[in-house]
C-alpha positions as CSV (number, residue, x, y, z in Angstrom):
1,M,-112.2,-200.2,-154.7
2,E,-113.6,-203.1,-156.8
3,Y,-113.5,-202.8,-160.6
4,S,-117.3,-203.4,-160.8
5,T,-117.9,-200.5,-158.4
6,I,-115.7,-198.2,-160.4
7,R,-117.6,-199.1,-163.5
8,H,-121.0,-198.5,-161.8
9,L,-119.9,-195.0,-160.6
10,Q,-118.5,-194.2,-164.1
11,R,-121.8,-195.1,-165.8
12,A,-123.7,-193.0,-163.2
13,V,-121.5,-190.0,-164.0
14,D,-121.9,-190.6,-167.8
15,E,-125.7,-190.5,-167.3
16,V,-125.7,-187.3,-165.3
17,F,-123.6,-185.4,-167.8
18,N,-125.2,-187.1,-170.8
19,R,-122.0,-188.5,-172.0
20,E,-121.3,-191.6,-174.1
21,P,-120.7,-194.5,-171.7
22,M,-117.1,-195.6,-171.4
23,A,-116.4,-198.8,-173.3
24,E,-115.6,-201.9,-171.3
25,T,-111.9,-202.8,-171.4
26,S,-110.2,-206.1,-171.5
27,D,-107.0,-207.5,-170.1
28,K,-106.6,-209.5,-173.4
29,K,-103.9,-208.4,-175.9
30,I,-105.7,-207.0,-178.9
31,K,-104.4,-206.1,-182.4
32,H,-106.8,-204.0,-184.4
33,F,-106.3,-203.4,-188.2
34,I,-108.5,-200.8,-189.9
35,F,-108.3,-201.3,-193.7
36,S,-109.3,-198.6,-196.1
37,K,-109.1,-199.1,-199.9
38,F,-107.8,-196.4,-202.2
39,F,-108.8,-197.7,-205.7
40,P,-107.0,-201.0,-205.6
41,Y,-108.7,-202.1,-208.8
42,Q,-110.9,-200.8,-211.6
43,R,-114.5,-201.7,-210.9
44,R,-116.5,-202.7,-213.9
45,D,-118.9,-200.0,-215.1
46,F,-117.2,-197.3,-212.9
47,P,-117.0,-194.4,-215.4
48,Y,-113.7,-193.0,-214.2
49,N,-110.1,-194.3,-214.8
50,V,-108.7,-195.1,-211.3
51,L,-105.2,-194.7,-212.7
52,D,-105.7,-191.1,-213.8
53,V,-103.7,-188.7,-211.7
54,N,-106.3,-185.9,-212.0
55,F,-109.1,-188.1,-210.8
56,L,-107.0,-189.5,-207.9
57,S,-106.1,-185.9,-206.8
58,K,-109.8,-185.0,-206.5
59,Q,-110.5,-188.2,-204.5
60,L,-107.5,-187.9,-202.2
61,V,-109.0,-184.8,-200.6
62,L,-111.9,-186.9,-199.3
63,S,-109.5,-189.1,-197.4
64,N,-109.5,-186.3,-194.8
65,N,-112.9,-187.7,-193.8
66,I,-111.6,-191.0,-192.4
67,L,-108.5,-189.3,-191.0
68,R,-110.4,-186.7,-189.0
69,S,-112.8,-189.3,-187.8
70,L,-110.1,-191.8,-186.6
71,E,-108.1,-189.0,-185.1
72,N,-111.2,-188.2,-183.0
73,Q,-111.5,-191.8,-181.6
74,T,-111.4,-192.1,-177.8
75,N,-109.3,-195.3,-178.3
76,K,-106.5,-195.0,-180.8
77,D,-105.1,-198.5,-180.3
78,F,-105.4,-199.5,-183.9
79,E,-103.3,-199.6,-187.1
80,L,-104.6,-197.8,-190.1
81,V,-103.8,-199.7,-193.3
82,F,-104.4,-198.2,-196.7
83,I,-104.7,-200.6,-199.7
84,P,-103.9,-198.6,-202.8
85,N,-103.7,-200.0,-206.3
86,A,-100.5,-202.1,-206.7
87,K,-99.4,-199.9,-209.6
88,F,-99.2,-196.9,-207.3
89,F,-96.2,-198.4,-205.5
90,D,-93.9,-198.6,-208.5
91,N,-94.6,-195.5,-210.4
92,P,-93.2,-192.1,-209.2
93,K,-96.2,-190.2,-210.6
94,Y,-98.3,-191.7,-207.8
95,E,-95.9,-190.8,-205.0
96,F,-98.1,-187.8,-204.1
97,I,-100.8,-190.2,-202.8
98,F,-98.5,-191.7,-200.2
99,T,-96.9,-188.4,-199.1
100,T,-100.2,-186.6,-199.0
101,L,-101.9,-189.2,-196.8
102,K,-98.9,-189.3,-194.4
103,N,-98.7,-185.5,-194.1
104,S,-102.5,-185.2,-193.6
105,T,-102.7,-186.9,-190.2
106,T,-101.0,-187.4,-186.9
107,L,-101.9,-191.1,-187.2
108,P,-99.3,-193.6,-188.3
109,I,-100.3,-195.1,-191.7
110,K,-99.2,-198.4,-193.3
111,F,-99.6,-199.0,-197.1
112,I,-99.9,-202.5,-198.4
113,K,-100.8,-204.3,-201.5
114,Q,-103.9,-206.3,-201.4
115,R,-102.1,-209.6,-201.9
116,D,-99.9,-209.0,-198.9
117,I,-102.8,-208.7,-196.4
118,P,-102.7,-212.4,-195.3
119,G,-99.1,-212.2,-194.3
120,L,-99.7,-209.1,-192.3
121,I,-102.5,-210.6,-190.3
122,K,-101.1,-214.1,-189.9
123,D,-98.0,-212.7,-188.2
124,T,-100.1,-211.2,-185.4
125,Y,-101.8,-214.5,-184.3
126,E,-98.9,-215.6,-182.2
127,K,-98.5,-212.2,-180.5
128,Y,-102.1,-211.3,-179.6
129,D,-105.0,-212.9,-178.0
130,F,-107.5,-211.3,-180.4
131,V,-107.0,-209.8,-183.8
132,I,-109.7,-207.4,-185.2
133,Q,-110.1,-206.7,-188.8
134,S,-112.2,-203.6,-189.6
135,R,-113.0,-202.0,-193.0
136,M,-114.0,-198.5,-193.7
137,D,-114.1,-196.4,-196.9
138,F,-111.8,-193.4,-197.0
139,D,-114.7,-190.9,-197.4
140,D,-116.9,-191.8,-194.4
141,F,-117.0,-190.9,-190.7
142,V,-117.5,-193.1,-187.6
143,Y,-118.5,-192.0,-184.1
144,K,-115.7,-191.4,-181.6
145,N,-116.4,-194.5,-179.4
146,A,-116.6,-197.0,-182.2
147,V,-113.0,-198.3,-181.8
148,A,-113.4,-198.5,-178.0
149,E,-116.7,-200.3,-178.3
150,T,-115.4,-202.8,-180.9
151,H,-112.5,-203.6,-178.6
152,S,-114.9,-204.2,-175.7
153,K,-116.6,-206.9,-177.8
154,V,-113.7,-209.3,-177.3
155,N,-115.4,-210.0,-173.9
156,E,-118.4,-211.4,-175.9
157,C,-116.3,-213.3,-178.5
158,D,-115.7,-216.9,-177.8
159,N,-113.9,-217.6,-181.1
160,I,-115.2,-215.3,-183.8
161,L,-117.6,-212.4,-183.9
162,A,-118.8,-210.2,-186.8
163,Y,-119.8,-206.8,-185.4
164,G,-121.0,-203.6,-187.0
165,Y,-123.4,-200.7,-187.3
166,C,-126.7,-200.3,-189.0
167,K,-127.9,-196.8,-187.8
168,G,-126.5,-193.3,-188.5
169,Y,-126.6,-190.5,-190.9
170,Q,-125.9,-189.9,-194.6
171,Y,-124.5,-186.7,-196.1
172,I,-125.7,-185.8,-199.5
173,Y,-124.7,-182.5,-201.2
174,G,-124.6,-180.4,-198.1
175,E,-127.6,-181.9,-196.3
176,L,-127.8,-184.5,-193.6
177,Y,-130.4,-187.4,-193.5
178,H,-131.1,-190.4,-191.3
179,C,-129.6,-193.7,-192.6
180,F,-130.7,-197.2,-191.4
181,S,-129.7,-200.4,-193.2
182,Y,-130.7,-203.7,-191.6
183,W,-130.4,-206.1,-194.5
184,G,-132.9,-208.6,-193.0
185,G,-130.8,-208.9,-189.9
186,G,-127.7,-210.2,-191.8
187,G,-125.3,-207.4,-192.4
188,H,-123.9,-204.0,-191.5
189,L,-122.7,-200.9,-193.4
190,T,-119.0,-201.1,-194.1
191,I,-118.2,-198.1,-191.8
192,L,-116.1,-199.9,-189.3
193,Q,-117.6,-203.3,-189.9
194,S,-115.4,-205.7,-187.9
195,L,-114.4,-209.3,-187.7
196,I,-113.1,-210.1,-184.2
197,L,-111.0,-213.3,-184.1
198,K,-109.6,-215.2,-181.2
199,S,-106.1,-216.0,-182.4
200,S,-105.9,-219.5,-181.1
201,F,-109.1,-220.3,-183.1
202,A,-108.2,-218.3,-186.3
203,K,-104.8,-219.8,-186.8
204,N,-106.2,-223.3,-187.1
205,L,-108.6,-222.2,-189.9
206,P,-108.0,-221.3,-193.6
207,F,-107.0,-217.7,-193.7
208,I,-110.1,-215.4,-193.3
209,V,-110.3,-211.7,-194.2
210,I,-113.3,-209.5,-193.8
211,D,-113.1,-208.2,-197.3
212,N,-113.9,-211.6,-198.7
213,F,-117.5,-211.3,-197.2
214,N,-120.3,-209.2,-198.7
215,H,-121.0,-206.7,-196.0
216,T,-124.8,-207.0,-196.5
217,K,-124.7,-210.8,-196.1
218,I,-121.8,-211.3,-193.7
219,K,-123.8,-213.4,-191.3
220,L,-124.7,-216.0,-193.9
221,S,-121.2,-215.9,-195.5
222,L,-119.6,-216.4,-192.1
223,K,-122.0,-219.3,-191.4
224,E,-121.1,-221.0,-194.7
225,F,-117.4,-220.5,-194.2
226,L,-117.4,-222.0,-190.7
227,E,-119.6,-225.0,-191.6
228,K,-117.4,-225.7,-194.6
229,N,-114.5,-226.0,-192.2
230,S,-116.4,-228.2,-189.7
231,V,-117.2,-225.4,-187.2
232,E,-120.7,-225.0,-185.9
233,F,-122.1,-221.5,-186.3
234,S,-123.9,-219.9,-183.4
235,E,-126.0,-216.8,-183.2
236,N,-123.6,-215.1,-180.8
237,M,-121.0,-215.0,-183.6
238,F,-122.9,-212.1,-185.2
239,Q,-124.1,-208.8,-183.8
240,Q,-125.8,-205.7,-185.2
241,N,-125.7,-202.4,-183.4
242,I,-129.1,-200.9,-184.4
243,S,-129.4,-198.3,-181.6
244,T,-126.3,-196.1,-181.9
245,D,-126.1,-193.2,-184.4
246,A,-122.7,-194.5,-185.3
247,Y,-121.7,-193.2,-188.7
248,I,-122.0,-190.6,-191.4
249,Y,-122.2,-192.2,-194.8
250,F,-120.7,-189.6,-197.2
251,R,-122.4,-189.5,-200.6
252,H,-120.9,-187.5,-203.5
253,E,-120.6,-187.2,-207.2
254,F,-117.9,-189.9,-207.4
255,S,-119.6,-192.4,-205.1
256,Q,-118.9,-195.8,-206.8
257,Q,-122.0,-197.5,-205.4
258,Q,-124.3,-194.8,-206.9
259,L,-122.5,-194.6,-210.3
260,I,-122.4,-198.4,-210.7
261,V,-125.8,-199.4,-209.4
262,H,-127.7,-196.3,-210.5
263,P,-125.8,-194.9,-213.4
264,G,-127.0,-191.5,-214.7
265,K,-129.3,-191.0,-211.7
266,S,-129.0,-188.5,-208.9
267,F,-129.4,-189.5,-205.2
268,N,-133.1,-190.0,-204.4
269,V,-133.9,-188.1,-201.2
270,S,-137.6,-187.9,-201.7
271,K,-138.3,-190.4,-198.9
272,L,-135.6,-189.3,-196.6
273,K,-136.1,-187.0,-193.6
274,L,-134.0,-183.8,-193.9
275,L,-132.4,-183.1,-190.6
276,S,-132.0,-179.6,-189.1
277,T,-130.3,-177.9,-186.2
278,A,-133.3,-179.1,-184.0
279,D,-132.0,-182.7,-184.6
280,I,-128.3,-182.1,-184.3
281,T,-125.8,-179.3,-184.5
282,K,-122.5,-178.8,-186.3
283,K,-120.7,-178.7,-183.0
284,E,-122.2,-182.0,-182.0
285,L,-121.3,-183.6,-185.4
286,E,-117.7,-182.3,-185.0
287,E,-117.3,-183.6,-181.5
288,K,-118.9,-187.0,-182.2
289,F,-117.6,-187.7,-185.6
290,G,-114.8,-185.3,-186.4
291,F,-117.1,-184.0,-189.1
292,F,-116.0,-180.7,-190.8
293,H,-118.0,-180.2,-194.0
294,E,-120.5,-177.4,-194.7
295,L,-124.2,-178.1,-194.0
296,K,-127.1,-176.1,-195.5
297,S,-129.8,-176.9,-193.0
298,I,-127.8,-177.4,-189.8
299,E,-126.0,-174.7,-187.9
């Protein structure tokens, strides 16, 4: 039976049973890194000491969010790489961070210092047709087909493609709300924001890493980078997924963005629609995102 016929039948079955469509696959060799930072540096104006063991212990619990979410992926062909503070590697008092993360998941985990990322990625260009760099905070959730969908995008990538999600939910103190961030058509949320690189193209450019780009302006930043290196930018090098409820942005009392940008202020939910069981159920959230936290208004 022809591949296209199989795909047509699969999609028909998906529609009948109201399932997420199976992501397109590729015969290309793909290496996919998912990078997650664990306080690699002290951000200015962040009111907590990121080298304090008690503070780190409280934060480490939240890493179960990314772990459960990635364990729930339909495609697990990725390498999860945590980027801790460089000082954590050499001091025995921080050993609990590494052992706790390793013991908290069935996924293999790599730990790397931020300065060693270029070497890690460059080594893969000779072995794979495409190398994908994704970033995701350790306290967020992404939907179960996100990795599979991102892999399918190599079929639409000539040389380089910035891909990510703009629509989903946000969790704030036991309640769930809609979340949509468009950034004028130029960015994505960092929850599995990805840079897909064709290896033969990337290895002839100055080293490029997704974390060097502001996630809200990645389209513009990518355009400037390419033009600086005599490569013409085209619109097909950037895509926003604005239709899929793809993530749960997890907000909490230690959220760096809130504490730095809006110090002393609580989350403003006055203009947000509070979701209930009529919108989505706990079971659906667990199945789609690996979500496991308590919810006040959703059963």
